[in-house]
Kinemage of the C-alpha trace (Angstrom):
@kinemage 1
@onewidth
@group {chain A} dominant
@subgroup {mainchain}
@vectorlist {calphas} color= white
{ca met a 1} P -24.053 -254.907 -31.240
{ca ser a 2} L -23.437 -255.117 -27.495
{ca asp a 3} L -23.246 -252.108 -25.224
{ca val a 4} L -19.634 -251.820 -24.035
{ca asn a 5} L -20.703 -249.827 -20.969
{ca ser a 6} L -22.964 -252.607 -19.698
{ca glu a 7} L -20.120 -255.102 -20.164
{ca gln a 8} L -17.804 -252.918 -18.087
{ca thr a 9} L -20.243 -252.740 -15.198
{ca ala a 10} L -20.483 -256.531 -14.823
{ca leu a 11} L -18.138 -257.482 -12.004
{ca asp a 12} L -18.325 -260.600 -9.877
{ca pro a 13} L -18.846 -259.514 -6.236
{ca lys a 14} L -16.649 -262.406 -5.039
{ca leu a 15} L -13.789 -261.021 -7.124
{ca leu a 16} L -14.129 -257.650 -5.412
{ca glu a 17} L -13.801 -259.365 -2.023
{ca ile a 18} L -10.349 -260.756 -2.850
{ca leu a 19} L -8.833 -257.952 -4.932
{ca val a 20} L -6.643 -255.320 -3.288
{ca cys a 21} L -4.835 -252.315 -4.686
{ca pro a 22} L -1.389 -253.389 -5.949
{ca val a 23} L 0.107 -250.085 -4.757
{ca ser a 24} L -1.346 -249.648 -1.264
{ca arg a 25} L -2.460 -253.245 -0.631
{ca gly a 26} L -5.670 -251.653 0.651
{ca pro a 27} L -9.317 -252.316 -0.210
{ca leu a 28} L -10.983 -251.305 -3.460
{ca glu a 29} L -14.413 -249.799 -4.019
{ca tyr a 30} L -16.427 -250.580 -7.117
{ca asp a 31} L -17.645 -247.536 -9.062
{ca arg a 32} L -20.249 -249.068 -11.373
{ca glu a 33} L -21.014 -245.795 -13.147
{ca ala a 34} L -17.377 -245.128 -14.066
{ca gly a 35} L -16.532 -248.814 -14.596
{ca glu a 36} L -13.577 -248.614 -12.228
{ca leu a 37} L -12.169 -250.042 -9.030
{ca val a 38} L -11.120 -247.192 -6.763
{ca ser a 39} L -8.338 -247.231 -4.186
{ca lys a 40} L -8.877 -244.313 -1.824
{ca asp a 41} L -5.548 -245.012 -0.088
{ca ala a 42} L -3.499 -244.809 -3.304
{ca arg a 43} L -5.806 -242.221 -4.954
{ca leu a 44} L -6.010 -244.428 -8.069
{ca ala a 45} L -8.873 -245.802 -10.162
{ca tyr a 46} L -8.282 -249.043 -12.043
{ca pro a 47} L -10.317 -249.562 -15.224
{ca ile a 48} L -12.556 -252.553 -15.841
{ca arg a 49} L -12.534 -253.673 -19.470
{ca glu a 50} L -15.020 -256.269 -20.681
{ca gly a 51} L -15.615 -257.328 -17.083
{ca val a 52} L -11.897 -257.747 -16.300
{ca pro a 53} L -10.220 -255.417 -13.782
{ca ile a 54} L -6.923 -254.069 -15.123
{ca met a 55} L -4.836 -253.984 -11.959
{ca leu a 56} L -1.680 -252.412 -13.403
{ca pro a 57} L -0.595 -249.152 -11.752
{ca glu a 58} L 0.435 -247.731 -15.136
{ca glu a 59} L -3.141 -248.278 -16.416
{ca ala a 60} L -4.749 -246.596 -13.386
{ca arg a 61} L -6.204 -243.106 -13.445
{ca asn a 62} L -4.848 -240.736 -10.809
{ca leu a 63} L -7.744 -239.331 -8.756
{ca asp a 64} L -5.802 -236.150 -7.980
{ca asp a 65} L -5.714 -235.049 -11.638
């Protein structure tokens, strides 16, 4: 059985270079430990599932909560 956490932390660095937050259009930071892409401008964290960033605002976690 594979470790889901290790799958979540695998993100292509080239992908991170081209992705931007769909809300703020600003840069994203990769949080390997949480398995998320974080937009400091929008105060949102987008999940990464099975190595795929889920860039839907309704799927994002609000950092202010």
